[in-house]
N, C-alpha and C positions, 0 to 999 in steps of 0.2 A: 543883437540878440538871436542866436541861432535857434533851431528846432529843439536841440540837445539842451541847451540852458533852459528852454520854457518847460521841456517835458522834465527836467530835474527839479524847476521850481514847482512845477504842478505835484509830482510826487512827494515833494517835500511837505507842500500845503496838506496833501492827502493824510500823509503819516502824522502830522500834528494833529490834525482832525480826529484820527483814529485813537491816537494815545489820550486825548482830552475826554473823547466818549468813553473809552475803556476806564480812564479814571473817575468819572462821573457815575459809570455803572458800579464800581467797586466801591465807593461811598455810599451809593444808595443801598448795596447790597449789606454793608455793614451796619449802616444805620438801621435797616428791616430787621436785623438780629439784635439790635441791642435793647436792652430794657429803657422803656420810656413811660415814666409816670408824671401825670400833671397833677399838682397839689395846690387846692384853692380853699380859702378861707371866706366865709361869709356870716350872717347873722339868720336866725331862725326866731321867730315867737309863735309858740303854739296857740291856738285859739279854741276855746271850748264853749260853744254858745255865744254869748256877749262878754266872755271873761278873756282877759289875754292871761299868757302864762308868762314864765321867766324868759329873759333873754338870752339865746345860747349862741355860741360861736360854733358854726358848722363846718367842720374840716372835710373834705373830699379828696380822694385820691383816685385817679382814674387812669386805668392802662392805656395809654395811647399806640403802643407798638402790637405787632403780630405775635409775639413772644409772650407766654404766659408769666405773671410775677407773683412771686410769692411776699406778701407783705406781712413783717412781724411785727412791726410798732408804728404808731400813728399818734401826732400829737401836736403841741406848740413847743417851740425852743427858744431860749434867749439868744441873742447874736453870739455869746461866749459859746454856745453849745449845751448848757444846761437845759434840760427838759422838765415838763409840766407832768405830773401824775395827778390823774383823775382817780378819786374814791368814791365820787357821787354815783349813787344808784340810778339809773335813768327810768324814772318812773312817769314822766311827763308825756301826755297825749302826743303822739306823731314824733317822737324822740326816740330814734332806735340806732344804737350804734352797731357797727360790724363786729362780730367775734374774730380776734386775731388769734393766730395768724390765718390768712386768707389767701386762696390763689386767685388773682383777677385774669381772665382771658381777654381778648381785645374788646376794648370799650367798655368793661365792667368797672363799677365803683365801689369803693369802701368808704363809710363815714363814720366820724367820730365827733363828739359833742362836749364842750364844756359850757357851763353857765358863765355869764359876765362876772356874776358875785364871785364864783369860785376862781375865776383868772385874778380879778382884782385883789383878793384875799391872800391869794398865792404870791403874789407880786409884793404887797406890803409885808408879808412874813419875810420875805427874802431881802427887805430894806430898799426895795425899789418904789419910791413914792414918786418921783418925777417921770417926764416921759420916757418910756421904755419900747424898744422895738422888739414884737416877738414875730416867729417865722412859723407857718404852718410846715410839716414834714412828714414824711413817710420813709421807713427803712425798709429795703427788701431784704431777702433771705441771704443775697450774696454781701450784704453789708452797705450797699449803695444807699445813700441818704438823697432823697429827693426833695426839693424846697420850692415852698410858695413864694407868692410876692410878701413881703416884709409888711408888719401891720404896726403901726406906733400908736400906743395906747398910753394913758394915764391911769393908774390905779383906783383912785378915788372916782373918777369920771365912770370907770366899768362897774364899781361898787354901786354908785348913784342909780346908773341905768338898771342895774341888775335887780335892784330893790324896788323900783316903780312897777 
């Protein structure tokens, strides 16, 4: 192996390293400018004094990116894409929905709530009485739909828990 061969190999390795680093930086820059929303779903039970309120599904959408995101819609959807519409007025202590549309900057969160009774009743009215998968979602102003972890529910169980 001559000096020229070693020099060529070192330059080739350096060029590969530079190309890899440039590609990594490009991907990070694209990701930084991309809309990034995390959607989660949990439960809330308001308590006033020694009284427990209804059980609520608590959906949150959090902007994880540096770019502002405007959310036009939030809620729950079935696997086929059908969405739940909520008609209930939020009068429970500690239960507040974010007015939509809303613009979220880095780290800001929007929230929406459904009672378990409301979800169970909607599922039964649509003919879904067995185990059903529902997915929390948020739709941004560009039409992007951000989904959370699926939630397997049985309508009768939601109604039972919602009435306790």
